[in-house]
TIVO-2410 file (N, C-alpha, C; in nm, 3 decimals):
# residues 47
REC num residu      c1      c2      c3 atome chaine
REC   1      M   0.557  10.496  -1.441     N      A
REC   1      M   0.604  10.428  -1.560    CA      A
REC   1      M   0.685  10.528  -1.642     C      A
REC   2      S   0.797  10.481  -1.688     N      A
REC   2      S   0.887  10.565  -1.763    CA      A
REC   2      S   0.911  10.504  -1.900     C      A
REC   3      V   0.909  10.586  -2.003     N      A
REC   3      V   0.930  10.540  -2.139    CA      A
REC   3      V   1.056  10.605  -2.192     C      A
REC   4      L   1.149  10.524  -2.241     N      A
REC   4      L   1.275  10.575  -2.291    CA      A
REC   4      L   1.298  10.528  -2.434     C      A
REC   5      V   1.360  10.612  -2.514     N      A
REC   5      V   1.393  10.578  -2.652    CA      A
REC   5      V   1.484  10.455  -2.651     C      A
REC   6      G   1.451  10.358  -2.736     N      A
REC   6      G   1.531  10.236  -2.747    CA      A
REC   6      G   1.481  10.122  -2.661     C      A
REC   7      N   1.394  10.151  -2.563     N      A
REC   7      N   1.336  10.047  -2.479    CA      A
REC   7      N   1.203  10.000  -2.536     C      A
REC   8      A   1.160   9.883  -2.497     N      A
REC   8      A   1.030   9.832  -2.540    CA      A
REC   8      A   0.919   9.920  -2.484     C      A
REC   9      A   0.817   9.943  -2.563     N      A
REC   9      A   0.701  10.021  -2.518    CA      A
REC   9      A   0.618   9.937  -2.421     C      A
REC  10      P   0.561   9.999  -2.319     N      A
REC  10      P   0.474   9.923  -2.227    CA      A
REC  10      P   0.346   9.882  -2.299     C      A
REC  11      D   0.291   9.770  -2.259     N      A
REC  11      D   0.166   9.723  -2.320    CA      A
REC  11      D   0.053   9.819  -2.283     C      A
REC  12      F  -0.036   9.845  -2.377     N      A
REC  12      F  -0.151   9.930  -2.350    CA      A
REC  12      F  -0.265   9.889  -2.442     C      A
REC  13      E  -0.384   9.935  -2.409     N      A
REC  13      E  -0.503   9.908  -2.490    CA      A
REC  13      E  -0.560  10.041  -2.535     C      A
REC  14      A  -0.606  10.046  -2.660     N      A
REC  14      A  -0.662  10.169  -2.715    CA      A
REC  14      A  -0.766  10.137  -2.820     C      A
REC  15      G  -0.856  10.231  -2.843     N      A
REC  15      G  -0.953  10.217  -2.949    CA      A
REC  15      G  -0.888  10.246  -3.083     C      A
REC  16      A  -0.925  10.170  -3.185     N      A
REC  16      A  -0.867  10.190  -3.318    CA      A
REC  16      A  -0.975  10.168  -3.423     C      A
REC  17      Y  -0.965  10.244  -3.530     N      A
REC  17      Y  -1.055  10.225  -3.644    CA      A
REC  17      Y  -0.990  10.124  -3.736     C      A
REC  18      F  -1.058  10.012  -3.759     N      A
REC  18      F  -1.001   9.903  -3.839    CA      A
REC  18      F  -1.110   9.835  -3.919     C      A
REC  19      D  -1.088   9.820  -4.047     N      A
REC  19      D  -1.177   9.745  -4.135    CA      A
REC  19      D  -1.322   9.790  -4.125     C      A
REC  20      G  -1.342   9.922  -4.127     N      A
REC  20      G  -1.477   9.977  -4.130    CA      A
REC  20      G  -1.544   9.995  -3.995     C      A
REC  21      G  -1.474   9.974  -3.885     N      A
REC  21      G  -1.536   9.991  -3.754    CA      A
REC  21      G  -1.432  10.012  -3.646     C      A
REC  22      F  -1.479  10.046  -3.526     N      A
REC  22      F  -1.390  10.069  -3.413    CA      A
REC  22      F  -1.380   9.943  -3.330     C      A
REC  23      E  -1.261   9.916  -3.279     N      A
REC  23      E  -1.240   9.803  -3.189    CA      A
REC  23      E  -1.125   9.836  -3.095     C      A
REC  24      N  -1.118   9.767  -2.982     N      A
REC  24      N  -1.007   9.785  -2.889    CA      A
REC  24      N  -0.895   9.690  -2.929     C      A
REC  25      I  -0.775   9.744  -2.931     N      A
REC  25      I  -0.658   9.662  -2.961    CA      A
REC  25      I  -0.556   9.680  -2.850     C      A
REC  26      R  -0.469   9.583  -2.835     N      A
REC  26      R  -0.359   9.589  -2.739    CA      A
REC  26      R  -0.228   9.584  -2.816     C      A
REC  27      L  -0.129   9.654  -2.766     N      A
REC  27      L   0.001   9.651  -2.829    CA      A
REC  27      L   0.055   9.508  -2.833     C      A
REC  28      S   0.026   9.431  -2.730     N      A
REC  28      S   0.075   9.292  -2.725    CA      A
REC  28      S   0.013   9.205  -2.834     C      A
REC  29      D  -0.098   9.248  -2.895     N      A
REC  29      D  -0.157   9.174  -3.008    CA      A
REC  29      D  -0.062   9.168  -3.127     C      A
REC  30      Y   0.033   9.260  -3.131     N      A
REC  30      Y   0.125   9.271  -3.244    CA      A
REC  30      Y   0.268   9.234  -3.205     C      A
REC  31      S   0.283   9.157  -3.100     N      A
REC  31      S   0.415   9.114  -3.055    CA      A
REC  31      S   0.489   9.040  -3.166     C      A
REC  32      G   0.615   9.077  -3.187     N      A
REC  32      G   0.696   9.014  -3.291    CA      A
REC  32      G   0.677   9.074  -3.429     C      A
REC  33      K   0.593   9.177  -3.442     N      A
REC  33      K   0.568   9.243  -3.570    CA      A
REC  33      K   0.615   9.387  -3.562     C      A
REC  34      W   0.643   9.446  -3.676     N      A
REC  34      W   0.676   9.587  -3.681    CA      A
REC  34      W   0.549   9.668  -3.659     C      A
REC  35      V   0.559   9.769  -3.573     N      A
REC  35      V   0.444   9.855  -3.541    CA      A
REC  35      V   0.490  10.000  -3.544     C      A
REC  36      V   0.414  10.086  -3.608     N      A
REC  36      V   0.441  10.230  -3.606    CA      A
REC  36      V   0.329  10.296  -3.526     C      A
REC  37      L   0.366  10.367  -3.421     N      A
REC  37      L   0.269  10.435  -3.336    CA      A
REC  37      L   0.275  10.585  -3.364     C      A
REC  38      C   0.160  10.644  -3.393     N      A
REC  38      C   0.152  10.788  -3.417    CA      A
REC  38      C   0.052  10.847  -3.319     C      A
REC  39      F   0.094  10.948  -3.247     N      A
REC  39      F   0.006  11.014  -3.152    CA      A
REC  39      F  -0.014  11.158  -3.194     C      A
REC  40      Y  -0.137  11.201  -3.200     N      A
REC  40      Y  -0.171  11.338  -3.238    CA      A
REC  40      Y  -0.250  11.402  -3.124     C      A
REC  41      P  -0.182  11.460  -3.027     N      A
REC  41      P  -0.255  11.525  -2.917    CA      A
REC  41      P  -0.346  11.636  -2.970     C      A
REC  42      G  -0.469  11.633  -2.932     N      A
REC  42      G  -0.563  11.736  -2.972    CA      A
REC  42      G  -0.611  11.724  -3.115     C      A
REC  43      D  -0.581  11.615  -3.183     N      A
REC  43      D  -0.626  11.598  -3.321    CA      A
REC  43      D  -0.779  11.592  -3.324     C      A
REC  44      F  -0.838  11.647  -3.424     N      A
REC  44      F  -0.983  11.653  -3.444    CA      A
REC  44      F  -1.051  11.735  -3.335     C      A
REC  45      T  -0.979  11.830  -3.277     N      A
REC  45      T  -1.040  11.921  -3.179    CA      A
REC  45      T  -1.022  12.063  -3.230     C      A
REC  46      Y  -1.088  12.155  -3.167     N      A
REC  46      Y  -1.081  12.295  -3.207    CA      A
REC  46      Y  -0.990  12.374  -3.115     C      A
REC  47      V  -0.894  12.308  -3.055     N      A
REC  47      V  -0.801  12.374  -2.962    CA      A
REC  47      V  -0.693  12.444  -3.040     C      A
***
């Protein structure tokens, strides 16, 4: 799978903290809406 700037992001599922708890969400749950994705490799680790 290849991801390129300007192309649609592939659908994926991830854990997210929402409304006081953790739940699994899919990118496709937000189809047609603006979404900002932030990735922090190694965040909350002692690396």
